[in-house]
C-alpha positions as CSV (number, residue, x, y, z in Angstrom):
1,M,15.0,1.6,-65.4
2,V,12.4,-1.1,-64.6
3,A,10.0,-2.0,-67.1
4,A,6.7,-0.3,-67.6
5,A,4.8,-3.3,-65.8
6,M,7.0,-3.0,-62.9
7,V,6.6,0.7,-62.6
8,R,2.8,0.4,-62.4
9,A,2.9,-2.5,-60.0
10,M,5.0,-0.2,-57.5
11,W,2.0,2.2,-57.2
12,T,-0.2,-0.5,-56.1
13,K,1.9,-0.8,-52.8
14,T,-0.6,-2.3,-50.0
15,A,-2.7,0.2,-48.2
16,S,-1.0,-0.2,-45.0
17,L,2.3,1.5,-46.2
18,I,0.2,4.4,-47.4
19,F,-2.0,4.6,-44.1
20,G,1.2,4.4,-42.1
21,S,2.6,7.6,-43.7
22,L,-0.6,9.3,-43.5
23,A,-0.9,8.1,-39.8
24,G,2.6,9.3,-39.1
25,A,2.0,12.6,-40.4
26,L,-1.4,13.1,-38.3
27,L,0.4,11.7,-35.3
28,F,3.0,14.7,-35.7
29,L,0.9,17.0,-37.1
30,G,0.2,19.0,-33.5
31,T,3.8,18.8,-32.6
32,G,5.1,19.7,-35.7
33,Q,3.4,22.7,-36.7
34,G,3.1,23.8,-33.0
35,A,6.8,23.7,-32.5
36,A,7.8,25.8,-35.7
37,A,6.7,29.1,-33.6
38,Q,8.3,27.9,-30.2
39,T,12.2,28.8,-29.6
40,P,14.1,25.9,-28.4
41,A,15.4,26.7,-24.6
42,G,17.1,24.9,-21.8
43,E,19.8,22.3,-21.5
44,V,19.5,18.6,-20.8
45,T,22.7,16.5,-19.8
46,V,22.5,12.7,-20.4
47,S,25.1,10.5,-18.9
48,F,25.7,7.5,-20.7
49,H,27.0,4.1,-19.1
50,V,30.0,3.5,-21.7
51,T,32.6,5.8,-23.3
52,L,31.4,7.9,-26.1
53,A,33.4,7.1,-29.1
54,P,34.1,9.6,-32.1
55,S,33.3,6.7,-34.6
56,W,29.7,6.8,-33.6
57,F,29.2,9.9,-35.5
58,D,29.9,8.0,-38.9
59,P,27.1,5.0,-39.1
60,S,29.1,3.2,-41.6
61,T,30.7,0.9,-39.1
62,A,28.0,0.8,-36.6
63,P,28.3,-2.4,-34.7
64,P,25.0,-4.7,-34.1
65,Q,24.4,-2.6,-31.0
66,I,22.0,-0.2,-29.9
67,T,24.0,2.1,-27.7
68,P,25.6,4.1,-30.9
69,F,22.0,4.9,-31.8
70,G,21.9,7.3,-28.7
71,V,24.4,9.4,-30.4
72,L,23.3,8.7,-34.0
73,Y,19.8,9.5,-34.0
74,A,20.6,12.8,-32.1
75,V,22.8,14.1,-35.4
76,H,21.5,12.1,-38.1
77,D,18.5,10.8,-39.7
78,A,17.2,8.4,-42.0
79,L,14.9,7.6,-44.8
80,V,12.8,5.2,-42.6
81,R,13.5,4.6,-38.9
82,P,11.6,4.0,-35.5
83,L,9.7,7.3,-34.7
84,P,7.2,8.0,-31.7
85,G,4.5,5.0,-31.9
86,Q,6.1,3.6,-34.9
87,K,8.7,0.5,-35.0
88,M,9.6,1.8,-38.7
89,G,8.1,5.3,-39.8
90,A,8.8,7.5,-42.8
91,S,11.5,10.3,-41.8
92,L,13.5,11.7,-44.4
93,A,11.3,10.0,-46.9
94,E,7.7,11.1,-47.0
95,S,6.8,7.6,-48.4
96,W,8.0,4.4,-49.9
97,T,6.5,1.7,-52.2
98,E,7.4,-2.3,-52.8
99,S,6.8,-3.9,-56.3
100,R,4.6,-6.8,-56.4
101,D,7.4,-9.2,-57.0
102,G,9.2,-7.5,-54.0
103,L,12.2,-6.8,-56.1
104,V,12.3,-2.9,-56.0
105,Y,11.7,-0.4,-53.3
106,E,11.2,3.3,-54.2
107,F,11.6,6.0,-51.7
108,K,10.2,9.6,-52.3
109,L,12.2,12.2,-50.2
110,R,10.6,15.2,-48.4
111,R,11.0,18.5,-50.1
112,G,13.2,21.2,-48.8
113,L,15.3,18.8,-46.5
114,K,18.8,20.4,-45.6
115,F,21.8,19.1,-43.7
116,H,22.9,21.1,-40.8
117,N,25.4,23.2,-43.1
118,G,22.8,24.2,-45.4
119,D,23.6,21.8,-48.2
120,P,20.3,20.3,-49.7
121,L,19.7,16.5,-48.8
122,T,19.4,14.5,-52.1
123,T,19.2,11.0,-53.1
124,D,22.6,11.2,-54.2
125,D,23.5,11.4,-50.6
126,V,21.1,8.5,-50.1
127,K,23.3,6.4,-52.6
128,F,26.5,7.4,-51.4
129,S,25.5,6.7,-47.6
130,F,24.5,3.1,-48.5
131,E,27.1,2.4,-50.9
132,R,30.1,3.2,-48.3
133,Y,28.2,1.2,-45.5
134,Q,30.6,-1.2,-44.1
135,G,28.6,-2.2,-40.5
136,A,26.7,-5.0,-39.1
137,G,24.5,-6.5,-41.9
138,A,26.7,-5.1,-45.1
139,S,27.5,-8.3,-46.2
140,E,23.8,-9.2,-46.2
141,L,22.8,-6.0,-47.9
142,R,25.4,-6.1,-50.6
143,A,24.7,-9.7,-51.3
144,R,21.0,-8.8,-51.8
145,V,20.7,-5.2,-53.1
146,R,21.8,-5.5,-56.9
147,Q,21.7,-1.6,-57.6
148,V,20.8,1.6,-56.4
149,E,19.2,3.8,-58.8
150,I,18.6,7.7,-58.4
151,V,15.5,8.6,-60.5
152,D,15.5,12.3,-59.6
153,P,16.8,14.5,-56.5
154,L,13.9,13.1,-54.5
155,T,13.3,9.8,-55.9
156,V,15.5,6.7,-55.4
157,R,15.1,2.9,-56.1
158,F,16.8,-0.1,-54.7
159,H,16.8,-3.0,-56.8
160,L,17.1,-6.3,-55.2
161,K,18.6,-9.5,-56.7
162,E,15.9,-11.7,-55.4
163,A,12.7,-10.8,-53.3
164,W,14.1,-10.4,-49.6
165,P,11.3,-9.9,-47.1
166,D,13.9,-8.5,-44.4
167,F,15.0,-5.5,-46.8
168,M,13.4,-2.9,-44.9
169,T,14.2,-4.2,-41.3
170,F,17.9,-4.2,-42.4
171,Y,17.6,-0.8,-44.0
172,G,14.7,1.0,-41.7
173,T,15.6,0.0,-38.3
174,T,18.4,-0.1,-35.8
175,A,19.4,-3.6,-37.2
176,T,21.9,-1.8,-39.1
177,G,22.9,1.8,-39.8
178,A,22.6,1.6,-43.6
179,G,20.0,3.9,-43.8
180,L,21.3,6.8,-41.9
181,V,22.0,9.8,-44.7
182,L,25.2,11.6,-44.8
183,P,26.1,14.8,-46.9
184,R,28.4,13.4,-49.4
185,K,29.7,16.7,-50.5
186,Y,31.0,17.8,-46.9
187,F,32.2,14.3,-46.1
188,E,34.4,14.1,-49.2
189,Q,35.9,17.5,-48.3
190,V,36.6,16.5,-44.8
191,G,37.4,13.0,-45.2
192,V,36.6,10.0,-42.7
193,D,38.5,11.7,-39.9
194,G,37.5,15.0,-40.2
195,F,33.7,13.7,-40.4
196,K,34.4,12.1,-36.9
197,Q,35.7,15.3,-35.4
198,R,33.1,17.7,-36.8
199,P,29.9,15.6,-38.1
200,V,27.2,17.1,-40.1
201,G,24.1,15.5,-40.4
202,A,20.1,16.0,-41.1
203,G,19.1,15.2,-37.4
204,P,17.4,17.3,-34.7
205,Y,20.8,18.3,-32.9
206,Q,23.7,19.8,-34.7
207,F,27.1,19.3,-33.3
208,V,28.8,22.1,-31.5
209,S,31.9,20.4,-29.9
210,Q,33.2,17.4,-28.1
211,R,36.0,16.1,-25.9
212,P,36.8,12.6,-26.9
213,G,35.8,10.4,-24.2
214,V,34.4,12.9,-22.0
215,D,31.2,14.6,-23.6
216,V,29.7,15.7,-26.7
217,V,27.7,19.1,-27.0
218,L,24.8,19.5,-29.5
219,E,22.6,22.2,-30.1
220,A,19.0,22.3,-31.6
221,F,18.6,22.3,-35.4
222,P,15.8,24.6,-36.0
223,G,15.1,23.3,-39.7
224,Y,14.6,19.7,-38.6
225,W,11.7,18.4,-40.7
226,R,9.5,17.1,-37.7
227,H,9.8,20.3,-35.4
228,A,12.7,22.2,-33.9
229,P,13.7,20.3,-30.6
230,Y,12.0,21.8,-27.5
231,I,15.4,21.7,-25.5
232,K,18.1,24.2,-27.1
233,R,21.4,22.2,-25.8
234,L,21.9,18.5,-25.4
235,T,24.8,17.4,-23.6
236,L,26.2,13.7,-23.9
237,K,28.6,12.8,-21.3
238,S,30.7,9.6,-20.7
239,V,30.4,8.3,-17.2
240,P,30.7,4.6,-17.2
241,D,31.1,4.2,-13.3
242,G,27.4,3.6,-11.8
243,T,27.8,5.3,-8.8
244,T,29.2,8.5,-10.3
245,R,26.3,8.8,-12.8
246,L,23.8,8.4,-9.5
247,A,26.0,10.9,-7.4
248,M,25.5,13.2,-10.8
249,L,21.8,12.5,-10.8
250,R,21.3,13.5,-7.1
251,S,23.3,16.7,-7.4
252,G,21.6,18.0,-10.4
253,D,24.8,17.8,-12.7
254,T,23.0,15.1,-14.9
255,D,19.2,14.9,-16.1
256,L,19.3,11.5,-17.1
257,A,21.6,8.8,-15.7
258,L,21.4,5.8,-18.1
259,F,21.5,2.1,-17.6
260,L,21.7,2.1,-13.7
261,D,22.8,-1.4,-12.0
262,G,20.7,-2.8,-9.5
263,P,21.9,-1.1,-6.4
264,E,22.2,2.5,-7.8
265,A,18.7,2.0,-9.3
266,Q,17.3,1.1,-5.9
267,T,18.6,4.2,-4.5
268,V,16.7,6.3,-7.2
269,T,13.5,4.3,-6.1
270,R,13.9,5.5,-2.6
271,D,14.1,9.2,-3.7
272,P,10.7,10.9,-4.3
273,R,12.6,13.8,-6.5
274,F,13.6,11.0,-9.2
275,T,11.8,8.7,-11.4
276,L,13.1,5.2,-12.4
277,V,12.2,4.1,-15.9
278,A,12.9,0.8,-17.4
279,T,13.3,0.5,-21.1
280,R,11.4,-2.0,-23.4
281,H,14.0,-2.4,-25.8
282,A,15.1,-5.3,-27.9
283,S,18.2,-6.0,-25.8
284,I,19.5,-9.4,-24.3
285,F,22.8,-10.7,-22.2
286,W,24.1,-14.1,-23.2
287,I,27.6,-15.9,-22.8
288,E,29.2,-16.9,-25.9
289,F,31.3,-20.1,-26.3
290,A,34.0,-18.9,-28.7
291,D,35.7,-22.4,-28.7
292,Q,32.8,-24.8,-29.3
293,W,34.0,-25.2,-33.0
294,D,37.2,-26.3,-31.9
295,P,37.6,-30.0,-31.4
296,K,40.4,-29.5,-29.0
297,S,38.5,-27.2,-26.7
298,P,36.7,-28.5,-23.5
299,W,33.8,-26.1,-24.8
300,H,33.4,-28.4,-27.8
301,D,31.7,-30.8,-25.6
302,R,27.8,-29.9,-25.4
303,R,27.6,-30.9,-21.7
304,L,30.0,-28.4,-20.6
305,R,28.0,-25.9,-22.4
306,L,25.0,-27.3,-20.8
307,A,26.5,-27.0,-17.4
308,V,27.1,-23.4,-17.7
309,N,23.6,-22.8,-18.6
310,Y,22.4,-24.9,-15.5
311,A,24.9,-22.8,-13.4
312,L,23.0,-19.4,-14.2
313,D,20.6,-18.3,-11.3
314,R,18.9,-16.1,-13.8
315,K,16.2,-14.9,-11.5
316,T,18.9,-13.9,-8.9
317,I,20.9,-12.4,-11.5
318,S,17.9,-10.2,-12.6
319,E,17.0,-8.9,-8.9
320,A,20.7,-8.0,-8.4
321,A,21.3,-6.2,-11.6
322,C,17.9,-4.6,-12.4
323,L,15.5,-5.1,-9.5
324,G,13.8,-8.0,-11.3
325,Y,12.7,-6.1,-14.4
326,C,14.6,-8.4,-16.6
327,P,12.9,-11.6,-17.5
328,P,15.2,-14.6,-17.6
329,A,15.9,-15.7,-21.2
330,G,15.9,-19.0,-23.0
331,V,17.2,-18.0,-26.3
332,I,19.4,-15.2,-27.6
333,V,16.6,-13.4,-29.6
334,P,14.7,-10.9,-27.5
335,R,11.2,-11.8,-26.6
336,V,9.7,-8.4,-28.1
337,M,11.2,-9.2,-31.4
338,D,9.2,-10.5,-34.2
339,F,9.4,-14.3,-34.9
340,A,11.2,-14.8,-31.4
341,L,10.6,-18.2,-30.2
342,Q,8.9,-18.0,-26.9
343,V,10.6,-20.4,-24.5
344,P,11.4,-20.3,-20.9
345,P,15.1,-20.8,-19.8
346,L,16.6,-24.0,-18.4
347,P,16.4,-23.9,-14.6
348,Y,18.8,-22.9,-12.2
349,D,20.3,-26.4,-11.1
350,P,23.7,-26.3,-9.7
351,Q,23.6,-30.1,-8.7
352,K,23.1,-30.8,-12.7
353,A,25.8,-28.6,-13.7
354,K,28.0,-30.4,-11.5
355,Q,26.9,-33.9,-12.8
356,L,27.2,-32.8,-16.5
357,L,31.0,-31.7,-15.6
358,A,31.8,-35.1,-14.2
359,E,30.3,-36.9,-17.0
360,A,32.7,-34.7,-19.3
361,G,35.4,-35.9,-17.3
362,Y,35.7,-33.4,-14.7
363,P,34.4,-34.4,-11.1
364,R,36.2,-31.7,-9.7
365,G,35.5,-29.1,-12.0
366,F,38.5,-27.3,-13.9
367,D,40.2,-24.1,-14.4
368,A,38.5,-22.4,-17.4
369,G,40.6,-19.4,-17.6
370,E,39.4,-15.6,-18.0
371,F,35.9,-14.5,-18.6
372,V,35.4,-11.1,-20.2
373,P,32.3,-9.6,-19.5
374,I,30.8,-6.6,-21.8
375,P,31.9,-3.3,-20.1
376,G,29.1,-1.3,-18.6
377,F,27.2,-4.0,-16.9
378,S,29.4,-5.2,-13.8
379,T,26.9,-6.7,-11.6
380,V,25.6,-9.1,-14.3
381,G,29.3,-9.9,-15.1
382,E,30.1,-10.6,-11.5
383,A,26.8,-12.6,-10.7
384,A,27.5,-14.9,-13.8
385,L,31.0,-15.4,-12.8
386,N,29.9,-16.4,-9.2
387,G,27.5,-19.0,-10.5
388,L,30.3,-20.7,-12.8
389,N,32.8,-20.7,-9.8
390,A,30.1,-22.0,-7.5
391,V,29.9,-25.4,-9.5
392,G,33.4,-26.0,-10.4
393,I,34.0,-23.9,-13.5
394,R,36.8,-21.9,-12.3
395,M,37.5,-18.6,-14.2
396,R,38.9,-15.0,-13.5
397,M,37.5,-11.8,-14.4
398,R,39.2,-9.8,-17.1
399,P,37.6,-6.3,-17.4
400,M,38.2,-4.6,-21.0
401,E,37.6,-1.1,-22.3
402,R,34.3,-1.0,-24.3
403,A,35.9,-0.2,-27.7
404,A,38.6,-2.7,-27.3
405,F,35.9,-5.3,-26.6
406,Y,33.8,-4.5,-29.3
407,A,37.1,-4.6,-31.8
408,A,38.2,-8.0,-30.2
409,W,34.7,-9.4,-30.6
410,Q,34.2,-8.4,-34.3
411,E,37.9,-9.7,-34.8
412,K,37.2,-13.0,-33.2
413,K,39.9,-12.2,-31.0
414,L,38.0,-13.1,-27.7
415,R,38.4,-16.8,-26.6
416,G,36.9,-19.3,-24.0
417,L,33.6,-17.7,-22.3
418,F,32.7,-14.2,-22.6
419,L,29.5,-12.0,-21.7
420,V,27.9,-9.9,-24.4
421,A,24.7,-7.5,-24.5
422,V,23.0,-6.7,-27.7
423,G,20.2,-4.4,-28.2
424,N,20.0,-3.2,-31.8
425,S,16.3,-4.0,-33.3
426,G,15.1,-5.8,-36.3
427,N,13.6,-9.4,-35.9
428,A,14.8,-13.0,-35.3
429,A,16.3,-13.0,-38.7
430,T,18.7,-10.1,-38.1
431,R,19.8,-11.7,-35.1
432,V,20.4,-15.1,-36.6
433,E,22.2,-13.2,-39.4
434,S,24.7,-11.7,-36.9
435,F,25.3,-14.4,-34.4
436,M,24.0,-17.9,-35.6
437,Y,24.8,-17.8,-39.4
438,S,28.3,-19.1,-39.9
439,K,28.9,-16.0,-42.1
440,G,27.6,-13.5,-39.9
441,G,29.9,-10.8,-38.7
442,Y,29.8,-11.7,-35.3
443,A,29.6,-15.2,-35.3
444,Y,32.4,-17.7,-34.2
445,G,31.1,-20.7,-36.5
446,G,27.9,-22.3,-37.3
447,Y,26.2,-25.5,-38.8
448,P,25.3,-26.0,-42.4
449,D,21.5,-26.9,-41.6
450,I,21.2,-23.6,-39.5
451,D,22.8,-22.0,-42.9
452,E,20.5,-23.4,-45.4
453,M,17.6,-22.6,-43.1
454,F,18.7,-19.1,-42.6
455,Q,19.0,-18.5,-46.5
456,Q,15.6,-20.3,-47.1
457,Q,13.5,-17.8,-44.6
458,A,15.2,-15.1,-46.1
459,R,13.4,-15.9,-49.7
460,E,10.3,-16.9,-47.9
461,R,7.8,-14.2,-48.3
462,D,4.6,-16.1,-46.1
463,P,5.2,-14.6,-42.6
464,A,3.8,-17.7,-41.1
465,K,6.2,-20.0,-43.1
466,R,9.2,-17.8,-42.3
467,E,8.3,-17.8,-38.5
468,A,8.4,-21.5,-38.7
469,I,11.6,-21.5,-39.9
470,L,13.3,-19.0,-37.5
471,H,11.5,-20.7,-34.7
472,R,13.4,-24.0,-35.7
473,I,16.6,-22.3,-36.1
474,Q,16.2,-20.9,-32.5
475,Q,15.1,-24.3,-31.2
476,L,18.3,-25.8,-32.9
477,T,20.6,-23.4,-30.6
478,I,19.1,-24.4,-27.6
479,D,19.3,-28.0,-28.7
480,R,22.8,-27.8,-29.3
481,A,23.5,-25.5,-26.3
482,M,25.3,-23.0,-28.8
483,F,24.7,-20.1,-26.2
484,A,23.9,-19.8,-22.6
485,P,21.3,-16.9,-22.4
486,I,20.7,-15.1,-19.5
487,M,18.0,-12.2,-19.6
488,D,16.3,-9.7,-21.6
489,L,17.7,-6.4,-20.5
490,R,15.4,-3.7,-19.3
491,G,17.4,-0.9,-18.9
492,L,17.1,0.9,-15.7
493,I,17.2,4.9,-16.3
494,G,17.1,7.7,-13.4
495,V,15.3,10.7,-14.6
496,G,15.9,14.0,-12.4
497,P,13.3,16.4,-11.3
498,R,13.8,19.2,-14.1
499,V,12.5,16.8,-16.8
500,A,8.7,17.0,-17.7
501,D,8.6,14.5,-20.5
502,H,11.6,12.1,-20.7
503,T,10.4,10.3,-23.8
504,I,11.9,7.0,-22.9
505,N,10.1,4.0,-24.3
506,L,8.1,6.5,-27.1
507,M,9.8,4.9,-29.7
508,P,9.2,1.3,-29.8
509,M,12.1,-1.3,-29.1
510,Y,14.3,1.6,-28.7
511,S,16.4,2.4,-25.4
512,F,17.1,6.4,-25.5
513,P,14.7,9.4,-25.4
514,S,13.1,10.8,-28.7
515,Y,15.7,13.7,-28.1
516,E,13.4,16.3,-30.1
517,D,10.4,15.6,-28.1
518,M,11.8,15.9,-24.7
519,R,10.6,18.8,-22.5
520,L,11.6,20.4,-19.4
521,K,9.5,21.6,-16.5
522,S,8.6,25.4,-16.6
523,P,10.9,27.3,-14.7
């Protein structure tokens, strides 16, 4: 238990959080009460650009990617998470407080919450879900959270080892899946594999069936705390091929075709029956130099990494892959994130790239092996590879299945150059933690000064001072050519004619619909 003074301090939380909770309640009052008398009806099909994995039903191993949340937020809910109009709003928790010294966070759950199977949702489930979490950000959370204390079935406290201004960012956004709450009793009955086969959550939709790698069928959960979803049945389909997603949209076999490549998106714009929507989430493409830390590798030479940067025609890649919606990037932190360094990319200069190759000892270029692009974005991968080959960095495309790609990335098995795209939210510090900090889950290496600055900003509670440190870290990654940023991703989504309100971009920095708020047109 915290000392009495600490307890008193917790109730002096800044008015902004209290006001935020009240504002959120007002925001949802109309929809929440009105929906209670409305019976969910109709069906919507959403076609994903990747293969849906049963592992996504369990948030404990969620990677630093936004795509799994397109499934997770349909089935599960969190104490705090992105909500319509809010980057981070009170969800299963009706409110939360922070002690003056930043060491204790207390959450009050809403009364009457239940999981899909009827079990009550309590703080024991909150503690269980947090403590078994092993996904992106787990090491940082374990290093900084001292204890999770259950005060009563509706009150839980997180005690930190030291003040950490990013606790809520790591816990309450898509930076990690640590805040999603699972039913402990059911989970322990069925086990890890059983849960992935038939998950139970507290989100707006409950599980009906799945065909692994094909589709997932969900049905509206009438007891969802905000309001019952307006649409009764939600089918999520795995359709990795973009031309197939487009064909399904045009035939009426799908209502939303996610993340279309440029050519398919262009076709959508030419048909007045459909709407093309560009997301505004925190996603970005870049090329990783996995072997830059190896003195024996050519990529240890900064000049070669700079040559890659100059070889990328980012504007043309954006036009080809997303009709010019994707702004070229100069750093791997998306510009929509807090503390992002707003900096232009290096210019497209193939002659400069060739000059750097010659200075590094490769006047005729060199064979750089295989180039592995993230699955689902073939146009970006091909355009980047063409730019490299054109200046003499000769590489061959090696496609991979998405699950194998992520496993190889996390296990540090991808070598040479490979293309990634990351879209989970948070802020610049969460991106630094995963990809620039040498101990990050997806970092292939790092620098002592960057590591030291990362730890320094994590303790700094003054936002202006934190921003200065995080800007310096990002600038160092540019100076050292640690990455080759390409462009911020604006996912292009085709919306079919039956949809009245697609709700894409309703939740800030999130690339999927707010499923429970979607509406169909009247028959």
